[in-house]
N, C-alpha and C positions, 0 to 999 in steps of 0.2 A: 668756147667759140662764141657764145652769146655776147661776151664783152667786146669782142672784135666787131660784131654786127652794130653794136651801139656806138662805135667809134666812127663809123663811115659818115655820119651826118657832119661831124666835125671836120673830117677830111674833106668833104665836098666844100664846105665853107672856106677852109684854108686854101684849097686849090683854085677856087673861084677868085680869091684875092690874088694869088700868085699869077694866074692867067691874065688878070687886069693890068699887070705891069708889062706885058709883052707888046711889041710893035702891033699896029693896027690889024694887019692881015693875019698874023699868028694868033693874036688875042681873040679874034672872032671865033676862030676854029677851036681853040683850046677851051673857050668858055662854053661852046656848044657841045664838046665832048665830055665834060666833067660829069654832069648828072647821068647820061647814059652809061658811062663807064663805071661810076659808082653804083649804079642800080645793077649793073651786070655782076659787079664784085659781090654784092649782097646775095644775089641769086646763086652765085657759085658757092659761097659760104653755106647757104641753106641746103644746096645740093649735097655738099660734103657731109653735112650733119645728117642728112637723110640716109646716105650710104653708110655712114659710120653706125647709125642706129640699126640698120639691117645686119651689118657684120656682127655687131655686139649682142644682137637679140637672139642669136641661135645658141641653144643649149646642146652642144654636140653629144653629150652623154644620153640625151633622150631622142636623138635624131632617128634611130632605127625603129622607134615605136610609133613614129608618125604614119598615119594612114592605116594603122591597125585598129581592129575593134576591141575595145576594152571588155574583158570577160565580166568585169564588175558592173559597169554602167551600160554596156551594150552600145556605147557611142564610139564614133571614130575618134582617134586621138589626133589632135591638131597642135600646131605651134602657132602662138599668138606673138607677134613681135610689135612692140609700141614704137611708132614712128612719130616724127614731129607732126602733130595736128591729125594723126590717122593711126589705124591699126592694120597690120597685115596678118591674115589668118591663112595658114597653109596646111593642106591636108595630106600632102604626098611628099615623101622623102626626096624624090628626084626634083621636085619643085623648089625645095629648100636650097639644094645644091645649085640649081640654076640661078636663083635669086642672090645667092652669095657671090657667084662668079661675076654676075652683072654689077652688083654693088661694089665689089672690089675693083673692077675695071673703072667704074665711074668715080670711085673714091680717089684712086691714084691720078686719073686724068684731072679731076677737080682740084686736088692739091697743087698740081703744077699750074693749071689754068689761072687760078686766083692770083698766083705770083706774077704770071705773064700779063694779066689784065692790069694789075697795079703798076707794073713796069711800063706798059704802054701809056698809061695815064700820066705817069711822072715825066716820061720822055717828051710828051706834048706840052704839058704845062711849064716844065722847066726849060723847054727848048733845047734838049740835049743832042738833037739831030742824029739819033741813032736810026739807022734804016728799020722801018717798021716790022719786017719779017725777022730781024735779028734782035729785037728788044726782049731782054729778060732782066730780072733783078741782078743777075751776074753782070750782064752788060752795063746796067746802070752803075753798079759798084765800080767798075773799071773807069767809068766816065766821071765820077764825083768823089774821087779819092780825097781823103783828108777833110771832107766836109762832115757836118753833123750826121747826114744821112749815110755818107760814105763810111763813117765809123760803125754804124749798125751793120751795114752790109759786108764790111770787111771782117767782122767778127766770126770766126769759124764755129763758135759755140751756137750762134744764131743761124748760120747758113749752110753747115755741112750736111743737114738732112736733105736739103733741096737737091743737091747734086745726085744723092742716091735715089731719091724718088723720081727724078727725071729719067734716070737710067732704067728704073722699074717701069715707068710710063712707056718708054720706048720698047721695052721688052713685051709689055702687054699689047702694044699696038702691032707688033710684027711677029708674034708668036701666040699659039693657043694658050689661053689662060691655064689650061690643064697642065701645060708644061712649065708654068711659072710657080704656081703654088704646089707645095710638096706635102707629104704626110710623114709624120714620125710613126713609130710602131704603136699599135693599139691592140687591145685584147681581141681575140679571134671573134668575129661576128659583130663587133661594135665599131662605129664610125669614130673617127678621130678629127679633132679640129685641124684644118690645114695650117701650114706654116709658110712664112715668107723666108727664103734662103738667106742665110747670114750675109751673102755678098751684098745685099741691098740695105744692110743695117749701117747707121752712121756712128753707132756706139761700139765700144770695144767689147764684143761679145763673141763667145766661141761657139754658140749654138744658133740654130735657126729659131726664128720668133713666131710664136702663135699669132694667127691672123688678128685676133682681137686686140692683143697687146700692141701689135705693130700699128694698127690703126690709131689706138689711143696715144701712143708715143709721137706718131706723125702729126696728128692734130695738135697736140701740145706745142710742138715745135713750130708748126706753121702759125699758131696763134701768137706765140712770142715774137716771131719775126714781123708778122704784118702789124701787130699792135705796137711794137717799138718803132717801125717805120712811120706809121701814122702819127705817133707821139712826136717824133722829131719834126715832121712836116708841120704839124699844128703849132708846136713850140717856136719854130724858127722861120716858118714862112718862106719868103723868097731866099733867105740865107741858108735854108736847109741843105742846099747843094753847093754853097760857097766854101772854098777852102778856109779852114781855121785851124789853130793849134789847139789840140786836145790832149790833156794829160792821160797817161796810161790809166785805164780803169781795172779795177780788181774785182768788180762784181761778177757773179756767176750766172750763166743762163740756165733756165730749166732744162735745156737740151745738152748741157755738159754732162759728161759721165761723172758719177759720184762713186 
């Protein structure tokens, strides 16, 4: 994820140059939006990192001991989670569960929001005329087919995850999180890591996916997609959305099933 954060400055410069080629009225609006949108995208990535750190920082095998007094030290057992630029210390089991639910909800929303923010920025700078409320990277893809950027967005190995995460985001918004995350069997008296139902996975798997692995896989795919989009824009500038002939590529995306 950090590599994506480091690319945003180059994206800002490239889109400022793209915006400068627009007609006067549209140019002013596009140039004014580039920096705020890029800054918002950076913040969304940082929030995703924060939520992923919370999700990955829980040792579910030790969850039931949190809040209990250790007979050896006489101290209350706590869970310490290392977050970007901070630490979270939790001393009650129920608080851990609450934090995980909040982190998962924010993580899923952030993954979708970052792609929507990028889509709205591209819509303005490349003057694609997609209604603002309907702008997504999927809508961008349909608008710029056969262009360098379109080739990235048309690649199912880069894009398949987004459809499934968008569906999961919708489920989180309209249902209790307790009904989204599920538990596999665990030993009696011990907590088990929650899983994301297999229906929301983009790879060919037969089983539900542990929450930590789901977050790791989703971040990896999002990083690949956003990074490749930025690279195409930086490389091609105003021609990033112009139709060109591109030979079939045989490279594999990190999101492709192996």
